[in-house]
N, C-alpha and C positions, 0 to 999 in steps of 0.2 A: 634700105630696109625700114619698113613702117614701125612706128612706135605706137603705144596705146594712145598717146596724146594726138598723134596724127589721125588715127581712126576716129577718136571722139570728136576732133575738131573739123572733120571733113564736112563740106557743105551738105552732102546728102544725108548726114545724120543730124542736121541742125534742128529739124522738127522734134526728133527724139530727145535731143539735149534740152530743148525748151520744156517738153513734157516732163522729163525727169527732174529738172530743176523745180518745177511747180509741185510735182508729187512728193519729192523729198521734203519740200517746205511744209506741205500739208501734214506729213508724217513727223513733223517736229525735228527734222535735221537742223543743226545749226547752220546759219548762212555761210560761215567761214568754211565749214566742212563741205558744203555743196560747191562752193567756189573751188576748193582744192580738188575734189573728185572730178568735177566736170570741166575744170580749167576755164572758169568764167569769172566775171566780176560780180560784186554784190549788186551793182546796178542792173546787171542782166537778170539776176534772180528776182529783184524787186519789180522790174518792168514786166516780165512775163507772168508773175503772180497777179499783178493788177489787171493785166489784159485778160487773163483766164477768169478772174472773178467778175469782170465786167462783161465779157463777150463770150465766154465758154471755151471749150476745148478746141473747137474748129478755128478759133483765132490764132492758135499756136502754129498753124500750118503756114508754109511759105506762100507768099503772094504772087510768085512768078512760076512759070512752067519751064523748067529745064534750062534756065539761063540766069544771068546776073544783070543787075542794073548798072548804069554808068553814072559817075559823078559829073555834074555840070561844073563849069569853070568856077561859078560862084561857090558851089559846095566845096570844091577842092581848096579854094582860098580860105574858106571858113575853117577847114580842117588844119591847114598849114598855120593859120593864126592860133588855133587851139594848141598846136604842138610847140609853137615858138617859145613859150616860157616854161615848158616842162623840162625839169632836170633829167628825167628818164621816163621811158614809156615802153610798154610791151606790145607785141603784135596782138595779143588777146584783148588788151585794153582798147587798142585802136579799132579792132574788129567790132567790139561791143559798142563803141562810141558811134561808129559810122552806121551800124545797123539801127541803133536807137534814134539817131538824128535823121537818117535818110532812107532807112529800110533797105539798104544795099549790103549784100554779103558777097565778097569776092571768092571765087573758087580757088585761086592761086594766092599763096602767101606773098608772092613776089610783088603783087599790087600794094600790099601793106608795107613791104620793105621799101618800095619806091617812095611812098608817101612819107615814111619816117625819115628817109634820107633827105628828101626835099624839105622837110621840116627842121633840118639842121641837126639830126640825131644820128649817131653811128653806133655800131655794135660794141658793147663793152662787157667785160666780166665784172660782175658785182663784187664789191669789197665790203667786208663787215666793218662797221664803225661802232665803237662803244658810245652809247648815248650819254654816259656819265662823264665822258672826256670833257674837260674844261680847257679850252685853248688858252685863255688868259692865265690859268694856273700853270699850264705847261711852260709858257713863256717866262713866268715868274721863277719857276724852278730852274730853268736854264740860267737865268741871270744870277740866281743865288749860287749855283754851282760854279759858274764862271768867276764870280767874285771871290769865292773861297779858294779856288785854284790859283787865282791871280796873287793871292797872299803868299803862295808857296812857289811862285814862278821860278825863282833862282834855284831853289832846291830841286825842283822837277827837272830843270835843265841839267843840273850837275849829277842827277841820279840819286840824290839823298832821299828824295820822296818818290815813291812809286804810286801811280794812280791807276786803280783798277775799276772797270765796270764789272759787276757781278750778277749772276742769275743762276737759277736752278732749272734742271730739265728732268722730267719724269718720263723715262723711256718705257714704252710698251711694245710687245711683239707686233701689234698692229701697225706700228710706225714703219715697218719694213714693206708694207703692202703699197703697191703703186700700179702703174699701167705697163703691160707687156703685150707683145704680139701673141695671139692665141688662135686656136682653130675656130672657124666660123660656127656659130650656133652651139658652141660647147663651153661649159663653165670652166674658167681657168682657176685652178686651185694651187696654192703654194703650201707645201707641207712644212710645218714648224712645230717642234716640240716645246713644252713648257710655255705654251702660248699665253697663260694667265699671269705670268710673272711680270714684275716691273722693277725698274732700277732708277734710283735718283742720282743725279750728278750735280755737283757744284762746280761752276766754271767762272774764271775771271779772264778778262782781256786787259793786258797792259796797254793803256791808251796812248802811250808814247811810241812803242815799237810794234804794237798789235800782236804780240806773242800771246798765245792762249794756253791756259793751264786748266785741266779738268781732273777732278777726283771723284770717284764713286762713293756714295754713302747709302745707308739703309733707307733713309727717308729724309724729307725736309723738315727740320724742327730746330729748336734752340740749341740742343746739345750738338747736333751735327754742324750747325752754323758756327758755333764756337770752335769746334774741332778744326773746321776748315780754315778759320782765321789764324789759329795757332800754327797750322801747317804752312800757311803763307809766310808767317813770321820766321819759321824755320828755314824756308826757301830763300828768304831775303833778310838775313841777320843784319842788325845794325842799320836797317832802313826804316823810315817812317812810311806807313801805308795809309792811303786814302781809298776807301771803298765807296763806290757809288752804286746803289742798288734800289730795288723797288720797295714798296711798303708792305711786304708780306708780314703777317703778324709775328712770325718767329724771328724776323730781323730786329724787332724791338722788344722781344720778350724779356723776362726777368733774368734768364741765364746770360743772354747777350749783354744786357746792361751791366750785369755784375762783372763780366769779363772785361768790358771796356773800361769800367771804373778801376779795375785792378791794373790793367795795362797802362792806363794814363794817370795813375795815382800820383798826386803831388806835382803834376806838370800843368803849365799854362796851356790853354787851348792851341795856341800856335805851335807848341812843342809836343803835342800828343803823338804817341807811337802809332795809334790806330784811330783814324777819323772816319766816321760813316756819314755820307751824304745821301739824300733821297731824290730819286727821279720823281716827277709829278705822278699822281695817281692816274690809273686808267690810260697810260701812255707807253705801252711796251715798245713802240717803235723808236723811242728815245734811247733804248739800250742796245748797243751793237751786239751784245751776247745773244740776243734773240735771233739775230741773223746767223750767228755761228751754229746754234742748235738746228736751225732750218737747213743749213748746208750739210750738217751731219746726218740729218734724217733723209735728205735727198740722196746722199751718198748710199745710205742703207737701201733705199728703194731701187737705186740703179744696180746694186750688187746683191739683191735678195737671193740670187741663185747660189751664192757662196755661204749663206748663213741658214742652216737647217735647224739649229737649236738656239734658244735664247742666250745661252752662254756665248755662242759664236757671234750673235748679234751685238752683245755687249762688248766683246773683244774688238769687233770691227769698228764699232762706234768710237771706242777709246783710241784705237790706232789712228783713226782719221783725225781726231781732234787734239790729242795730247801734245802740248808744246809745239803747236802749229802757229805759223805766222799768217794772218789773214790780211788781205789787201782790200780795205774798205775806203781807199783814198785817204783823206786827211784823218789821222787818228782821233777818234773821239768826236768827229764831225763838229758840231757846234761848240764843243768844249774848248776848242782852240788850244790844245796842248802843244807846246813846242816840239818840233820833230828833231830826232837825233841827226847829227851831221854825218 
């Protein structure tokens, strides 16, 4: 089934695409908008604008009649050398490059696929990367956490100290939406009531046995954070707790600092009842609780047919997660926490 992009990118529409790119530029469209709408590169827009200005509208027409050119062996080698050092490349980029360099446009995308493969590239799903992530800072944070935990090694093994990774999840009705088999050419709709509601959950994973505990709260803030830590102390009386979490503002707000000061009053740091350590900033992949939330949301998407109201969504989410033991291999991964015998 053809998509809009397939139609726009078809060779027979290439003259129209060139003309539209030039006309949109003349009418003060932003180059980035032209690229998005026409599925072209900024080099494509610039090239045909200059050609139009220098040679007129007739220069936008194809230079061949009903066929495509073929690359010479030398041109092919030039293209492969061009691709050699590219970390990623798209079919559209390659098409524009070949047209700009050699005036050749292939009718089939397979020709471009073959060149990309020959250039050492393969098809990948793109993954988002936080540009603020600092690899060195992540490594430093790991070592700091490992050093702190090493100081409590004997007590962790004996069970006197419980080490938790902590995170919050903000569940929305839209988190139940996924992919299903539906009728061709028909919109697939999933009825759900109270679709604008949201629910916050605080969750911790015991990094020694990977047991997970989740408790719902009205929102993520200092008051709820303190309440959650008090609940953990109730669940683990006479135990010392170490919390490893991200750098959310309410993890270090005035209410949390006051609670920690009270909980640890008069004690040396090594004897604190509640110790809070921080993962590196902009590094959510360091926290195994992020993967727990993902598993929970994937469960909701697979079982969307069972949850027609947001109350049922919340109940299903809690039933899946609460006091569940997850198998992520070595508990805590890089934290190297001793495993129970």
